[in-house]
C-alpha positions in Angstrom: 208.3 179.9 119.4 206.3 180.3 122.6 205.3 176.7 122.5 208.9 175.5 122.1 210.0 177.7 125.1 207.3 176.1 127.3 208.4 172.6 126.3 212.0 173.5 127.0 211.0 174.8 130.5 209.1 171.6 131.3 212.1 169.5 130.2 214.5 171.5 132.3 212.2 171.3 135.3 211.9 167.6 135.0 215.7 167.2 134.9 215.9 169.4 138.0 213.4 167.2 139.8 215.3 164.0 138.9 218.5 165.6 140.0 216.9 166.2 143.5 215.6 162.7 143.9 217.4 160.8 146.6 219.7 158.0 145.6 218.9 154.7 147.3 222.0 153.5 149.1 220.5 151.3 151.9 221.9 147.8 151.5 220.4 146.4 154.7 217.3 144.9 153.1 215.7 141.5 153.4 212.9 139.6 151.6 210.6 136.9 152.9 207.8 134.9 151.4 205.1 132.3 152.2 203.0 130.8 149.5 201.3 127.7 148.1 200.1 126.9 144.5 199.0 123.9 142.6 196.2 122.2 140.7 193.5 120.0 142.0 190.3 118.1 141.2 187.2 117.3 143.2 186.6 113.6 142.4 182.9 112.8 142.1 181.8 116.4 141.9 179.4 117.2 139.0 180.3 120.9 139.1 184.1 120.8 139.4 185.2 124.0 137.8 187.3 124.6 140.9 188.0 122.1 143.7 186.4 122.8 147.1 187.5 121.9 150.7 186.4 118.7 152.1 186.1 120.2 155.6 182.9 121.0 157.4 181.1 124.4 157.0 182.3 127.1 159.4 185.6 125.4 160.3 187.9 126.8 157.7 191.1 124.7 157.6 190.3 122.9 160.9 190.2 119.3 159.8 193.2 119.5 157.4 194.5 122.0 155.0 195.8 120.0 152.0 193.0 121.3 149.8 193.7 125.0 150.5 193.6 127.3 147.5 196.6 129.2 146.1 197.9 132.0 148.3 201.0 134.3 148.2 202.7 136.5 150.7 205.7 138.8 150.1 207.4 140.5 153.0 210.0 143.2 152.7 212.0 144.7 155.5 214.6 147.4 156.0 217.1 147.3 158.8 218.9 150.2 160.5 221.9 150.4 162.6 222.5 153.0 165.3 224.7 155.9 164.3 227.3 155.1 167.0 228.5 151.7 166.1 229.4 149.3 168.9 227.9 151.4 171.6 224.2 151.0 170.9 222.6 147.5 170.4 219.2 148.8 169.3 217.8 146.8 166.4 215.5 148.8 164.2 213.3 147.2 161.5 210.6 148.5 159.1 208.5 145.8 157.5 205.7 145.6 154.9 203.9 142.5 153.9 201.7 142.0 150.8 199.2 139.2 150.4 197.3 137.9 147.4 194.4 135.5 147.4 190.9 134.9 146.0 187.7 133.5 147.4 186.2 132.7 144.0 188.6 130.2 142.4 191.9 130.5 140.6 194.5 133.1 141.8 197.3 132.8 139.2 197.5 132.1 135.5 194.7 133.4 133.2 193.0 135.6 135.8 193.1 139.3 136.8 191.4 141.5 139.3 188.7 142.2 136.7 187.8 138.5 136.0 185.3 136.2 137.7 188.1 134.7 139.8 189.2 138.3 140.9 192.4 138.6 142.8 192.2 140.3 146.3 195.2 142.1 147.6 195.9 143.1 151.1 198.6 144.9 153.2 198.4 143.0 156.5 201.7 144.5 157.8 203.3 147.9 157.7 205.1 148.7 160.9 208.4 149.8 162.4 209.9 148.4 165.5 212.9 149.1 167.8 214.1 146.2 169.9 216.4 146.4 173.0 216.5 150.2 172.8 219.9 151.6 173.9 220.8 148.2 175.1 217.9 148.0 177.5 215.1 145.5 177.9 212.6 147.8 176.3 211.2 147.4 172.8 208.4 149.1 170.9 206.5 148.7 167.6 204.0 150.9 165.8 201.8 150.3 162.8 199.9 147.3 161.5 201.2 143.7 161.8 200.3 140.1 162.0 200.9 140.0 165.7 200.4 136.4 166.8 202.2 133.5 168.5 202.4 129.8 167.5 199.9 128.2 165.3 198.8 124.6 164.7 200.4 124.5 161.3 198.7 121.4 159.9 195.3 123.1 160.3 196.5 126.7 159.8 195.1 127.7 163.2 196.6 130.5 165.4 194.9 129.1 168.4 195.7 131.4 171.4 197.0 134.9 170.8 196.2 136.2 167.4 196.1 140.0 167.9 196.7 141.0 164.3 195.7 144.6 163.7 196.8 148.2 163.6 198.2 149.7 166.8 201.2 150.0 169.2 203.0 147.6 171.4 205.5 148.0 174.2 207.6 145.2 175.7 209.8 145.0 178.8 211.6 141.7 179.3 208.8 139.1 179.3 205.8 141.5 179.7 204.1 143.2 176.8 201.2 145.6 176.5 199.5 146.2 173.2 196.6 148.3 172.0 195.1 147.6 168.5 192.2 149.0 166.4 190.6 146.1 164.6 189.4 148.0 161.6 187.2 150.8 160.5 185.0 149.6 157.6 181.7 151.3 157.1 179.3 148.7 155.7 176.0 150.2 156.9 174.5 149.7 153.5 174.4 145.9 154.0 175.0 145.3 157.7 174.6 147.2 161.0 177.3 149.8 161.4 179.2 147.8 164.0 179.5 144.7 161.8 181.7 143.9 158.8 181.9 140.8 156.6 185.2 138.8 156.8 185.9 136.5 153.9 189.6 136.2 154.1 189.5 132.6 155.1 186.7 131.7 152.8 184.1 131.6 155.5 181.7 134.5 155.8 181.8 135.7 159.4 180.1 138.6 161.2 182.4 140.6 163.4 182.2 143.8 165.4 183.6 146.9 163.7 186.3 149.3 164.9 186.9 148.7 168.6 189.8 149.3 171.0 191.5 146.1 172.1 194.0 146.4 175.1 196.1 143.3 175.6 198.4 142.4 178.5 200.7 139.4 178.1 203.3 138.0 180.5 205.5 135.0 180.0 207.0 132.9 182.8 210.0 130.9 181.7 210.3 127.4 182.9 213.1 124.8 182.8 212.0 123.4 179.4 209.5 125.9 178.1 207.2 128.7 179.3 203.8 129.6 180.7 202.0 132.5 179.0 199.3 134.5 180.7 196.8 136.5 178.6 194.3 139.3 179.4 192.3 141.4 177.0 189.8 144.3 177.4 187.8 145.3 174.3 185.6 148.4 174.0 183.2 149.3 171.2 182.2 153.0 171.1 178.6 153.9 170.8 177.0 154.7 167.5 175.6 158.0 166.3 173.2 159.5 168.9 172.0 162.7 167.2 168.9 160.9 165.9 167.5 158.8 168.7 165.2 157.0 166.3 167.7 155.9 163.8 168.1 152.1 163.3 171.9 152.6 163.3 171.9 153.9 166.8 173.5 151.4 169.2 175.1 151.7 172.7 178.7 151.2 173.7 179.7 147.7 174.6 182.7 145.8 176.0 184.2 142.4 176.5 187.2 140.7 178.1 189.4 137.7 177.6 191.6 135.6 180.0 193.8 132.7 179.0 196.8 130.6 179.8 199.1 128.6 177.6 201.8 126.0 178.6 204.6 125.1 176.2 207.1 122.4 176.9 210.1 121.3 174.9 210.5 117.5 174.7 213.9 115.8 174.4 214.2 113.6 171.3 216.8 112.2 169.0 215.9 114.8 166.4 215.5 118.2 168.1 212.3 120.2 168.0 209.8 118.1 169.8 207.3 119.9 172.0 203.8 119.9 173.6 201.5 122.9 174.1 198.1 123.2 175.8 196.0 126.3 176.1 192.7 127.4 177.7 190.9 130.7 176.9 187.6 132.3 177.9 186.1 135.3 176.2 183.1 137.3 177.4 180.8 139.9 175.8 181.9 141.3 172.5 185.2 139.4 173.0 183.7 135.9 172.4 185.0 135.6 168.8 186.6 132.6 167.1 184.9 131.0 164.1 185.6 130.0 160.6 189.0 128.6 161.4 190.1 131.8 163.1 190.6 132.3 166.8 190.5 136.2 166.9 188.4 137.2 169.9 187.3 140.5 168.4 185.4 138.6 165.6 182.3 138.6 167.8 180.1 135.5 167.5 176.3 135.3 167.5 173.6 138.0 168.0 173.0 140.7 170.6 170.4 140.8 173.3 167.8 143.1 171.7 166.3 144.1 175.1 169.7 145.6 176.2 171.2 146.1 172.8 174.4 144.5 174.0 176.5 141.3 174.0 176.8 141.2 177.8 175.7 137.5 178.0 177.9 136.3 175.2 180.8 134.0 175.9 183.3 131.5 174.3 185.5 128.8 175.6 188.5 127.5 173.6 190.7 124.6 174.6 193.6 123.3 172.5 196.3 120.7 172.6 199.1 120.3 170.0 202.4 118.4 169.9 205.3 117.4 167.7 207.1 114.2 168.5 210.2 113.4 166.5 210.2 109.7 167.2 213.5 108.9 165.5 215.5 109.9 162.5 212.9 108.2 160.2 209.6 109.4 161.6 207.8 112.5 163.1 204.2 112.9 164.4 202.4 116.2 164.7 199.0 116.2 166.4 196.3 118.4 167.7 192.9 118.5 169.5 190.5 121.5 169.7 187.3 122.2 171.5 185.4 125.5 171.1 182.0 126.4 172.4 180.5 129.8 171.7 177.3 131.6 172.4 175.9 135.0 171.5 174.0 137.3 173.8 170.5 136.4 172.5 168.4 134.0 174.6 167.9 131.8 171.5 169.8 128.5 171.4 169.3 128.3 167.7 169.0 131.2 165.2 168.6 134.8 166.1 168.4 138.3 164.6 170.8 141.2 164.4 170.2 144.9 165.3 168.4 145.4 162.0 166.1 142.4 162.4 168.0 140.4 159.8 168.8 136.7 160.3 172.0 135.6 161.8 172.7 132.0 161.0 173.1 130.7 164.6 173.6 132.0 168.1 175.3 128.9 169.5 177.9 126.5 168.1 180.4 123.8 169.1 183.6 122.8 167.2 185.4 119.6 168.1 188.4 118.4 166.0 191.4 116.1 166.5 194.0 114.8 164.1 197.6 113.9 163.4 200.1 114.1 160.5 202.8 111.6 160.3 206.0 112.3 158.3 208.0 109.2 157.2 211.4 110.2 156.0 211.9 107.5 153.3 214.9 109.4 151.9 216.4 112.7 152.8 214.6 114.2 149.8 211.5 112.0 149.8 209.0 112.2 152.7 205.6 110.4 152.9 203.1 112.7 154.6 199.9 110.9 155.9 197.2 112.6 158.0 194.1 111.5 159.8 191.4 114.1 160.9 188.1 113.9 162.8 185.8 117.0 163.0 182.4 117.7 164.4 180.4 120.9 164.1 177.1 121.7 165.9 175.2 124.8 165.0 172.3 125.8 167.2 170.0 123.0 168.1 170.9 120.9 165.1 172.6 117.6 165.2 176.4 117.3 165.0 177.8 117.3 161.4 180.8 114.9 161.3 183.7 114.4 158.9 186.4 111.7 158.9 189.3 112.4 156.5 192.5 110.6 155.5 195.2 112.1 153.3 198.3 110.6 151.8 200.9 112.9 150.2 204.3 111.6 148.8 206.5 114.7 149.0 209.7 115.8 147.2 211.9 117.9 149.5 214.8 119.3 147.5 216.6 120.7 150.6 217.0 117.1 151.8 216.3 118.0 155.4 214.7 115.4 157.8 212.5 118.0 159.4 208.7 118.6 159.3 209.5 122.3 158.7 211.7 121.8 155.7 210.4 123.7 152.6 209.7 123.8 149.8 207.4 120.8 149.5 206.3 119.4 146.1 203.3 117.2 147.0 201.1 114.7 145.2 197.9 114.8 147.4 195.0 112.4 147.7 192.3 113.0 150.4 189.2 111.0 151.1 186.5 112.2 153.6 183.5 110.4 154.9 180.4 112.4 156.2 177.7 111.4 158.6 174.0 111.4 157.5 173.3 114.9 158.9 176.3 116.5 157.0 175.3 114.7 153.8 171.6 115.6 153.9 172.4 119.3 154.8 175.4 119.6 152.4 177.5 120.7 155.4 180.8 121.1 153.4 182.0 123.2 150.5 182.6 119.9 148.7 179.1 118.6 149.3 177.6 122.0 148.2 179.5 121.4 145.0 178.8 117.7 144.5 175.4 117.1 146.1 174.5 114.4 148.7 177.4 112.0 148.9 178.7 109.9 151.8 182.3 110.2 150.5 184.3 113.1 149.1 187.6 112.8 147.3 190.3 115.3 146.3 193.3 114.8 144.1 195.9 117.4 143.5 199.6 118.4 143.0 200.7 121.1 145.4 203.8 123.2 146.2 204.3 125.1 149.5 207.3 127.2 150.4 208.5 129.8 153.0 211.6 131.8 153.3 212.0 134.0 156.5 
């Protein structure tokens, strides 16, 4: 009898809790997504369990992105109206974004997070924002977000102002001030306490741990575009000082960034043509930008072990990108990139970190240029064709060089004559040629898979979509 009374009490309590649960009535909800999926084969590779990129080591998608692995993003957002309708123009949004990827092979299908091709999940965005508060020119956001401007889409490169992270931002008209924390990941068991290992883009990269990044941006509007001015100050707090002999003890450090970008709209028969150039200089711990990423807080190279700092480190990044809609039948999207980075060590080649472990290189140069043409054969059938050249020089080594050509007949079910029309259903064939140094040193994920070959080939069927 007592047992039955207890069960009845639990049942009634459960009903009470359910009755108190709030009913969801918000209908102002939106859903967005970006993703790509497909199958591919590395032609000529002896070990072809999973196709690898033809691009050079350390350059990520710079050099072309047609061989990129499966990836999925799902963004959800709630929108709120002010309580006094018609008198307040504040726009309030709360957004969360989920991403799914793998660095080991297949993402979808017969895999799980417990398998060899384990799935990685991330929450790159969770923030709230209020725009044009009370009808003013003031806006604010708080949380974590992918906070970045334009990218060079054909190489998946956010080239100038990728400030993704967790923090707060305030904007007034064309001026915005942002403070972000880049992360707080304790990996002292494998790396010095102010380093973490980034493998999101498939390229292992050493970067400085949790720091405070203050960013000031101002945009000057012109007749057909804008000029954007950028300034950053980054500070890394000191390590634990209680034990002066510990190998994890390190001093505070800092860095800064200055940059300028010019964007111009170009008149053409099909709208959307533009040209954009940028120049950026980062010093100290703010000299980041490697592995296809341009994030300045991903510090490059090794420290000066005499001063235990990155005071002599620097990086220069120059970019050019354009889209020219020549006529209703053809569009051309091109880019050029030059990056030179150096760590704080005196070495021009390899160096060591704070624990005396090897860091691959203390100096590097990236040079890349390319263009993708889109021939609108039919509204629903586009022929993509791309040519890329890329050079990579690590330390005192010779330049590794890759030349790549891709052709991709593409079905576009939306029937829009636009390079941004999605989804794309693509049949992709890419062929890359490597110079002698790249071949002999296996300076590509494909070459690491296939061995010493002058040519690399990729064949695949791909789909890419976005809805925002």
